[in-house]
C-alpha positions in Angstrom: -17.5 22.5 39.6 -14.4 24.3 38.1 -12.1 21.3 36.4 -15.0 18.8 36.2 -15.9 18.3 32.3 -19.4 18.7 32.2 -21.7 19.4 29.4 -25.7 20.0 29.4 -27.9 18.5 27.4 -31.5 19.5 26.4 -33.4 17.0 28.4 -32.4 13.6 29.6 -31.2 11.3 27.2 -31.5 8.3 29.7 -32.8 6.3 26.6 -29.3 7.0 24.7 -27.3 6.4 28.0 -29.1 2.8 28.9 -29.1 1.3 25.3 -25.6 2.5 23.7 -23.3 3.6 26.9 -20.3 1.3 26.2 -21.0 0.4 22.4 -17.4 0.6 21.1 -16.7 3.2 18.0 -17.2 3.2 14.4 -14.7 2.4 11.1 -11.3 3.8 12.2 -7.8 4.6 10.6 -4.4 3.9 11.7 -1.4 6.3 11.3 1.1 5.5 8.8 4.0 3.7 9.9 7.5 3.1 8.0 7.1 -0.8 8.8 5.7 -2.7 6.0 5.2 -6.4 5.0 7.0 -8.3 2.0 4.0 -7.8 -0.1 4.5 -7.1 -3.5 0.8 -7.7 -4.9 -2.7 -7.6 -3.8 -6.3 -8.2 -5.3 -9.2 -6.1 -5.4 -12.4 -6.1 -2.7 -15.5 -4.5 -2.6 -16.9 -2.3 -0.2 -19.4 -4.1 1.9 -23.0 -2.7 2.7 -22.1 -3.1 6.3 -19.9 -0.9 6.4 -20.4 2.4 8.3 -21.4 4.9 5.8 -21.2 9.1 6.5 -24.1 10.7 7.6 -25.8 12.5 4.3 -24.7 16.0 4.0 -27.8 17.1 1.9 -31.0 17.9 3.8 -34.7 18.2 2.5 -36.6 21.0 4.4 -39.7 23.3 3.6 -38.6 25.5 0.8 -40.4 28.4 2.6 -37.7 27.9 5.1 -35.3 29.3 3.3 -34.5 33.0 3.9 -34.9 36.1 1.7 -31.6 35.9 -0.1 -29.6 39.2 -1.1 -28.7 39.3 -4.9 -25.6 39.6 -6.3 -25.4 39.4 -10.4 -21.9 38.7 -12.3 -22.8 39.2 -16.3 -22.0 36.8 -19.4 -18.4 35.2 -19.0 -16.4 35.8 -22.4 -14.5 32.6 -23.4 -13.2 34.0 -26.4 -9.2 34.3 -24.8 -9.7 30.8 -23.0 -7.6 28.0 -24.8 -9.7 24.8 -23.4 -8.6 22.4 -26.9 -5.7 20.8 -24.7 -6.1 17.2 -24.8 -3.7 16.7 -22.3 -3.8 16.9 -18.8 -6.5 17.8 -16.1 -9.5 19.3 -17.9 -10.0 23.2 -17.5 -13.9 23.4 -16.8 -14.0 26.7 -14.9 -12.9 29.9 -14.3 -12.1 32.0 -11.9 -14.2 35.1 -11.3 -13.8 38.1 -8.9 -17.2 39.5 -6.8 -16.9 42.9 -5.9 -20.0 43.0 -4.1 -18.3 40.5 -1.6 -14.5 41.2 -2.1 -13.9 41.8 1.5 -15.6 40.5 5.2 -17.1 44.5 4.9 -18.9 44.3 1.7 -20.1 41.0 2.7 -21.8 42.1 5.7 -23.5 44.8 3.7 -25.3 41.9 1.7 -26.6 40.0 4.9 -30.5 40.4 5.7 -30.2 39.1 9.3 -33.6 37.4 10.4 -34.2 35.7 14.0 -34.2 31.8 13.9 -36.9 30.1 16.2 -34.6 29.3 18.7 -32.7 33.1 18.8 -30.1 33.1 16.5 -29.6 34.4 13.2 -29.8 33.6 9.5 -29.3 35.7 6.3 -28.4 34.1 2.8 -26.9 35.6 -0.3 -27.8 34.4 -3.7 -24.8 34.5 -6.1 -25.4 34.1 -10.0 -23.1 34.0 -12.8 -24.4 34.6 -16.0 -24.2 31.7 -18.5 -22.6 28.9 -16.1 -23.5 25.4 -16.3 -22.4 25.4 -12.5 -21.0 27.4 -9.7 -18.5 26.8 -6.9 -18.2 29.5 -4.4 -14.8 30.6 -2.4 -15.6 31.4 0.6 -13.1 33.0 2.3 -12.6 32.3 6.4 -11.1 34.5 8.9 -13.2 34.1 11.7 -16.3 31.3 12.1 -18.5 29.9 14.9 -17.8 26.2 15.4 -21.5 25.8 15.7 -22.5 27.6 12.9 -24.4 26.0 10.2 -23.8 26.8 6.4 -26.1 25.9 3.7 -25.4 25.7 0.0 -29.0 25.6 -2.6 -30.3 27.2 -5.6 -32.9 29.5 -5.5 -35.0 26.9 -7.8 -34.5 24.1 -5.3 -34.7 26.0 -1.7 -35.9 22.4 -0.1 -32.9 20.4 -1.0 -29.3 21.6 1.0 -26.1 21.0 1.4 -25.1 21.6 5.2 -21.6 22.0 6.7 -21.0 23.1 10.1 -18.5 26.1 11.1 -16.1 23.4 12.9 -16.0 21.0 9.7 -14.7 23.9 8.0 -12.2 25.3 10.2 -10.7 21.7 10.5 -10.4 22.0 6.5 -8.7 25.5 7.1 -6.6 24.0 9.8 -5.0 21.3 7.6 -4.2 23.6 4.8 -2.4 25.6 7.1 -0.8 22.8 8.7 0.4 21.8 5.0 2.1 25.0 4.9 -0.9 27.2 3.0 -1.1 30.7 5.0 -2.5 32.2 2.1 -6.0 33.3 1.4 -6.5 30.5 -0.3 -5.7 28.0 2.3 -8.3 30.0 4.4 -10.9 29.2 1.6 -13.7 26.6 1.6 -14.7 25.9 -1.8 -18.5 25.0 -2.1 -19.9 22.1 -4.0 -21.3 22.6 -7.6 -24.4 23.5 -7.7 -25.1 22.3 -11.0 -26.6 25.8 -12.1 -25.5 29.5 -13.1 -26.7 30.2 -9.3 -25.5 29.6 -5.7 -27.2 30.4 -2.4 -25.0 30.8 0.5 -27.0 30.7 3.5 -25.4 31.1 6.9 -26.7 30.3 10.3 -25.5 31.5 13.8 -26.3 29.6 17.0 -28.1 32.1 19.5 -25.9 34.2 21.7 -23.6 35.6 19.1 -23.7 39.3 17.3 -23.5 39.0 13.7 -20.0 41.0 13.9 -18.5 37.8 15.1 -18.7 36.3 11.9 -15.7 37.4 9.4 -16.1 35.6 6.3 -16.0 37.4 2.7 -16.9 35.4 -0.7 -14.2 37.0 -3.2 -14.2 34.7 -5.9 -16.5 31.7 -7.6 -15.6 29.8 -10.4 -17.6 29.7 -13.6 -18.1 26.5 -14.4 -18.4 26.9 -18.0 -18.7 23.1 -19.7 -21.9 21.4 -19.5 -21.2 18.4 -17.2 -24.1 17.4 -16.5 -25.9 14.2 -18.1 -29.5 12.7 -18.4 -30.2 9.8 -16.4 -31.7 6.9 -17.9 -35.1 7.9 -16.1 -35.1 11.5 -17.8 -33.9 10.3 -21.1 -36.7 8.1 -21.4 -39.2 10.4 -20.5 -37.3 12.6 -23.3 -36.8 15.3 -20.3 -33.5 15.6 -22.3 -33.1 14.4 -25.9 -29.8 14.9 -26.6 -26.6 13.4 -25.2 -24.0 15.7 -24.0 -20.8 15.6 -22.9 -19.1 13.0 -25.5 -15.5 12.3 -25.5 -13.9 11.3 -28.6 -15.7 8.8 -31.3 -13.4 6.4 -30.8 -13.1 5.7 -27.0 -15.1 2.7 -25.6 -18.1 2.6 -23.7 -16.8 0.8 -20.6 -20.2 -0.7 -20.1 -20.2 -3.0 -23.3 -17.1 -4.7 -21.9 -16.9 -7.7 -19.6 -13.3 -7.4 -19.3 -12.2 -5.5 -15.6 -16.2 -5.2 -15.0 -15.0 -5.0 -11.3 -12.6 -2.5 -11.5 -15.1 0.0 -13.1 -16.4 0.3 -9.3 -12.9 1.6 -8.4 -12.8 4.8 -10.9 -14.0 8.2 -10.2 -14.4 11.3 -11.8 -12.7 14.2 -10.1 -13.4 17.2 -9.6 -11.4 20.2 -8.1 -10.6 23.8 -7.9 -7.1 25.4 -7.8 -6.3 29.1 -7.8 -10.4 29.5 -8.4 -9.9 27.5 -12.0 -12.2 24.0 -11.9 -10.5 21.0 -13.3 -11.3 17.6 -13.9 -9.2 14.4 -13.4 -9.9 10.5 -13.1 -8.5 8.8 -10.0 -8.7 5.1 -8.5 -9.8 4.0 -5.0 -6.9 1.6 -3.8 -6.9 -1.6 -1.3 -4.5 -2.3 1.3 -3.1 -5.5 2.8 -5.2 -4.9 6.0 -8.4 -4.8 4.4 -8.9 -2.0 6.6 -11.3 0.1 4.7 -8.8 3.3 4.6 -10.4 5.1 1.3 -6.7 5.7 -0.2 -7.2 7.4 -3.6 -4.7 7.5 -6.2 -4.2 10.0 -9.4 -2.0 12.7 -10.8 0.4 14.9 -9.6 -0.6 17.3 -12.3 -4.2 17.2 -10.9 -3.4 17.4 -7.0 0.1 18.5 -5.5 -1.2 20.5 -2.7 -3.0 19.7 0.4 -5.2 23.2 -0.3 -6.6 21.7 -3.8 -7.0 18.0 -1.8 -9.3 19.8 0.4 -11.8 20.8 -2.9 -11.8 17.0 -4.4 -15.5 16.2 -5.2 -15.4 12.4 -6.6 -18.1 10.8 -8.7 -18.9 7.3 -8.5 -20.4 4.6 -10.9 -20.2 7.7 -13.4 -20.8 5.5 -16.3 -24.0 4.1 -18.5 -26.5 2.1 -17.5 -26.6 0.1 -20.7 -24.4 -0.2 -23.5 -23.8 2.9 -25.4 -27.1 4.3 -24.0 -25.2 8.1 -23.8 -26.8 8.3 -20.5 -26.3 8.4 -16.8 -27.1 5.5 -14.6 -29.2 6.5 -11.7 -27.2 4.9 -9.1 -23.9 7.3 -9.6 -23.2 9.1 -6.6 -21.7 12.1 -5.4 -18.8 12.8 -2.6 -17.9 16.2 -1.4 -15.7 16.4 1.2 -12.2 16.6 0.0 -9.2 14.6 0.7 -6.0 14.8 3.0 -2.9 14.7 0.6 -0.6 12.1 1.6 2.4 11.8 -1.1 2.7 14.0 -4.6 6.1 13.2 -6.1 6.5 14.9 -9.9 9.1 12.0 -10.3 6.4 9.5 -11.2 3.7 11.9 -11.3 1.6 10.4 -8.4 -0.7 11.8 -6.2 -1.6 9.5 -3.0 -4.8 10.9 -1.0 -6.7 9.8 1.8 -10.7 10.8 1.1 -12.5 12.1 4.2 -15.8 10.6 3.2 -16.5 7.0 3.1 -16.7 5.7 -0.2 -20.5 4.3 -1.1 -21.5 0.4 -0.9 -20.6 -1.8 -3.9 -17.2 0.7 -4.9 -14.3 -1.6 -5.5 -10.8 -1.1 -3.8 -8.5 -1.9 -6.7 -6.0 -4.2 -6.3 -2.3 -3.7 -7.6 1.1 -4.9 -8.6 4.4 -3.8 -7.4 6.4 -5.7 -9.6 7.9 -4.2 -12.6 6.2 -5.0 -16.0 8.1 -5.9 -19.3 7.4 -4.5 -22.7 4.6 -6.6 -24.3 2.2 -6.9 -20.9 -1.4 -6.2 -22.1 -3.4 -3.3 -20.3 -6.2 -2.0 -19.7 -7.2 1.6 -19.2 -10.4 3.0 -17.1 -11.2 6.4 -17.6 -13.1 9.9 -17.7 -12.3 11.8 -21.2 -13.2 15.2 -21.2 -15.0 14.3 -18.0 -17.4 11.7 -19.9 -19.1 8.2 -18.9 -16.5 6.0 -17.8 -14.7 4.6 -20.8 -12.0 1.5 -21.2 -9.4 1.2 -23.6 -7.0 -1.8 -24.5 -3.7 -1.7 -25.2 0.0 -3.2 -24.5 3.4 -1.9 -22.8 6.1 -0.6 -25.2 8.7 0.3 -22.3 9.9 2.5 -20.1 11.1 6.3 -20.6 12.5 8.9 -18.7 10.3 11.8 -18.6 10.4 15.7 -17.1 7.9 18.6 -17.3 8.4 21.0 -19.8 6.0 23.7 -18.3 2.4 23.6 -17.9 0.8 20.6 -19.0 3.9 20.0 -21.4 6.2 17.8 -21.0 9.3 15.4 -22.5 9.9 11.8 -22.9 12.9 9.5 -23.8 15.1 6.9 -23.7 14.5 3.4 -22.7 14.5 3.3 -19.3 13.1 5.6 -16.6 10.0 6.0 -14.1 7.2 6.1 -16.6 5.6 3.2 -19.1 5.4 4.1 -22.4 1.8 2.7 -23.7 0.1 2.2 -26.9 -3.3 1.5 -27.6 -5.3 -0.7 -29.8 -8.9 0.2 -28.9 -9.6 3.4 -27.2 -7.6 6.1 -26.2 -6.9 9.2 -23.4 -7.6 13.0 -23.4 -8.1 15.5 -21.4 -9.4 14.5 -18.0 -8.2 11.0 -18.3 -5.2 12.2 -16.2 -4.5 10.6 -13.2 -6.5 7.4 -14.4 -4.9 3.6 -13.6 -3.5 1.1 -16.3 -4.6 -2.2 -15.2 -2.1 -5.6 -15.9 -4.3 -9.1 -15.0 -6.7 -6.9 -13.1 -4.2 -5.0 -11.1 -2.9 -1.4 -11.3 0.1 -0.9 -12.5 0.8 3.0 -13.4 -1.6 6.0 -13.7 -1.4 8.7 -16.8 0.9 11.4 -17.0 0.0 12.3 -20.4 0.8 11.3 -24.2 0.1 11.9 -27.6 -2.3 9.4 -28.4 -5.4 10.2 -30.3 -8.0 8.5 -32.2 -6.5 8.8 -35.4 -2.9 8.1 -34.7 -2.6 4.5 -32.9 0.9 4.5 -33.0 1.5 7.9 -30.7 2.1 6.9 -26.9 0.6 7.6 -23.5 2.9 7.7 -20.6 2.1 6.6 -17.1 3.9 7.1 -13.9 5.0 3.7 -12.7 3.1 2.6 -9.5 6.2 -0.3 -8.7 8.5 2.8 -8.5 6.2 4.8 -6.6 5.2 1.8 -4.3 8.9 1.5 -3.3 9.1 5.5 -2.8 6.6 6.0 -0.2 2.8 3.9 -1.1 4.2 0.6 0.7 4.1 2.7 3.7 0.3 2.9 3.3 -0.6 0.0 1.0 1.4 -2.7 2.5 1.8 -1.3 6.4 2.4 -4.0 9.0 -0.6 -4.3 11.3 -1.2 -2.4 14.1 -2.2 -2.6 17.7 -5.2 -0.6 16.9 -6.7 2.0 14.4 -8.3 5.4 15.0 -12.0 6.0 15.4 -13.8 9.3 14.4 -15.7 11.2 17.2 -18.6 12.6 16.5 -20.1 16.2 17.8 -23.7 17.6 17.8 -24.7 21.1 18.9 -28.4 22.2 20.4 -28.4 25.8 19.8 -31.6 26.0 22.4 -28.8 25.2 25.4 -25.5 25.5 23.7 -24.7 22.6 24.5 -22.5 19.6 22.8 -22.8 16.4 22.7 -19.4 14.0 21.6 -19.7 10.4 20.7 -17.6 7.6 18.9 -20.1 5.4 18.2 -21.6 5.2 14.8 -25.0 3.5 15.9 -25.2 6.4 18.8 -24.6 8.8 16.0 -27.6 7.8 14.1 -29.8 7.3 17.3 -29.3 10.7 18.2 -29.9 12.3 14.4 -33.4 10.3 14.7 -34.4 11.0 17.5 -33.3 14.2 19.1 -34.1 16.7 16.5 -32.7 19.7 18.6 -29.5 18.4 18.2 -27.2 19.4 14.9 -25.1 16.9 13.7 -21.8 18.9 13.4 -19.9 15.4 11.9 -16.4 14.6 12.8 -15.4 16.5 15.5 -11.6 14.5 16.1 -10.0 11.5 16.1 -9.1 8.7 19.1 -9.0 5.1 19.4 -11.9 2.7 20.1 -10.0 0.5 22.9 -7.4 -0.2 25.1 -5.1 -2.5 22.6 -3.1 0.8 21.4 -1.5 1.6 24.8 -3.6 5.0 24.9 -5.4 6.6 27.7 -9.1 5.8 28.2 -11.7 9.1 28.2 -14.3 8.1 31.0 -18.5 9.5 30.3 -21.0 9.9 32.7 -24.3 10.8 32.6 -26.5 12.8 34.9 -30.1 11.9 35.2 -31.3 15.1 36.9 -30.1 17.5 34.4 -29.0 15.6 31.3 -25.5 16.4 31.5 -22.7 14.1 30.0 -19.4 14.4 31.3 -15.9 13.3 29.5 -13.1 12.9 32.0 -9.3 12.6 30.7 -8.1 11.1 33.7 -8.7 8.1 36.2 -7.8 10.5 39.1 -10.6 13.4 37.9 -13.2 10.4 37.4 -12.1 8.8 40.9 -13.3 12.5 42.0 -16.4 12.8 40.2 -17.5 9.3 41.6 -16.7 10.4 45.2 -18.1 13.8 45.1 -21.0 13.8 42.8 -23.4 11.0 43.3 -26.1 12.6 40.5 -23.0 11.6 38.1 -23.6 8.0 37.0 -20.4 6.8 35.5 -21.3 5.2 31.9 -18.1 3.8 30.2 -14.9 4.8 28.5 -15.9 6.5 25.5 -12.9 6.1 23.6 -8.7 6.2 24.0 -6.7 9.4 23.8 -3.2 10.2 25.6 -2.4 12.5 28.4 1.0 13.7 26.5 2.1 15.1 23.4 3.3 13.0 21.0 2.7 10.6 17.9 1.2 13.3 16.0 -1.6 14.1 18.7 -2.9 18.0 19.0 -4.6 19.4 22.3 -8.0 19.1 23.5 -8.7 22.6 24.7 -11.5 23.0 27.5 -13.4 25.6 28.9 -15.3 26.4 32.3 -18.4 28.3 32.3 -19.4 29.0 36.3 -22.4 30.5 35.4 -23.8 27.4 33.9 -21.4 24.5 35.4 -20.7 23.7 31.4 -17.7 23.0 30.1 -16.7 23.3 26.0 -13.9 21.2 24.4 -12.4 21.6 20.7 -9.4 19.8 19.5 -9.3 23.1 17.0 -6.8 26.1 17.7 -9.2 28.3 15.5 -12.4 27.5 17.6 -10.2 27.8 20.9 -9.2 31.2 20.0 -12.7 32.0 18.6 -14.1 31.2 22.1 -11.3 33.0 24.0 -12.6 35.9 21.7 -16.0 36.0 22.0 -17.2 34.0 24.7 -16.3 36.0 28.0 -18.1 33.6 30.4 -16.0 30.6 29.3 -12.7 30.6 31.1 -9.9 29.2 29.2 -8.8 25.7 31.4 -5.5 24.8 28.8 -5.2 21.2 27.3 -6.8 18.3 29.3 -5.8 15.4 27.0 -4.7 14.7 23.3 -6.5 13.5 20.4 -6.3 13.7 16.4 -7.3 15.9 13.5 -7.0 13.0 11.0 -7.6 9.5 10.6 -4.3 8.9 9.2 
């Protein structure tokens, strides 16, 4: 059946087909358009509990399931020559450390101790310990990786709680970095989430049928977190697990929980952590609302924090990172971390703004901040919400003093002068800012009007200025194309992918309900996250992708053309036509990427991927799969 797009299930999923066939897609995203509406201000809104959430990336398993790990240890790190005193710019919290034992694929291969899995694959792990670290992020250099490999990160102290990610998700991240122009090893590096301890274990599970030699990864660097960024929760504090406060910023900073002002806007602010060149930093960012109220997670921060796609790919965000009660010095238990990175949409030194689209869905209860694109006059009262030194959320009160022109003078230094320019000059009457506050927003009348570049404001000198990039300037230059885009005929939706290691089968669905049903009901299917993006309905004028189901073999089949659909209906009665799965297009254009197809004559199975890296891997490794070329065109990003 060459030319017929069939994928085999591990058993008949008739219940899925009967219950959920024809369901629409989940939350979506639209392509940016230069057509904008005449909107100059917008109020905030709350993320509803009904918003479709991502599948949690942290999994629980039996501690005994963890394989025996090889151990790589780095000694104490000398901090004597590291300047950590800067009160401006992103706060440096982690240093790059080279790892000789795993600096190349060859060295890394000698560390793996491969064992067979229950389904016939291979699994191995390496434990990395950096003495004296408060946290570790591993820099995994990827040159070749199976899309259906599973990578896990955990600590030896808690092997039953693991962060899990599929190979295809990592390949997507790398291709996004490369598409933005980074062809270096840094662009090919996946930085693992911070473990919060001085040790991190990297585990790799390969699917059946693959030789371990097909894995081409190394861990040449790690980022050694030398600052204690942890805080006790209120439960830990009450239980006296932690008896001292840690991570305190300068004493004049005000606990945001103590004030009713901008109480809603507090939930729009996140503490940011990211890696650049192996160095780890902290800044602050704000979730932004847009006129179509679509739930797109646009995120605003500073250009001097994140100015490249490669850095954006490493972004972690901490939401609700504040105290549960006034001045408790503890972290509320509802704080949530997201680790999926972001797509960089716009970065400019002229206003020092960085504008991103988060890859993770923000948790329920967060606020999409309102904004004002009108110029704010001198004397206007303002409120700043930020994480100085990475601390719990603080609030500052002040006013706009005027405007200035600012330019960088190297490093985190800059010069400002004059009475006009792209930056607001700000003074504080209460509170201040510090390193780590960078990128945070100031609000006037509850709406964002600027983001922090830096300044000389300190607790002991209220006359010193801070400088904020003007939102109105950045809005008119570019941000209106996203925040004030004209309504479109449709928005993209995620298409999710599963893999069954027992059969080598993949399954795709654009419906979050079906995704969750398969996760709950069919444990043999490993969830591999979002595979690509398409459109959920016909309003966009795109071409339908059809879905069939074979109750006898359990095979699902996806066809991108009506002619192929009709051919299957006419010639293969065992295939029951179910529905239109999603909408893509049959030609290039509109930023779409080819969906590549392979055919296995022995099994009658097809394999699809939108990743050129995964396509090349299949060509090199799976000789039974005949490459058939592109069959339709979809999108690699939601935006």
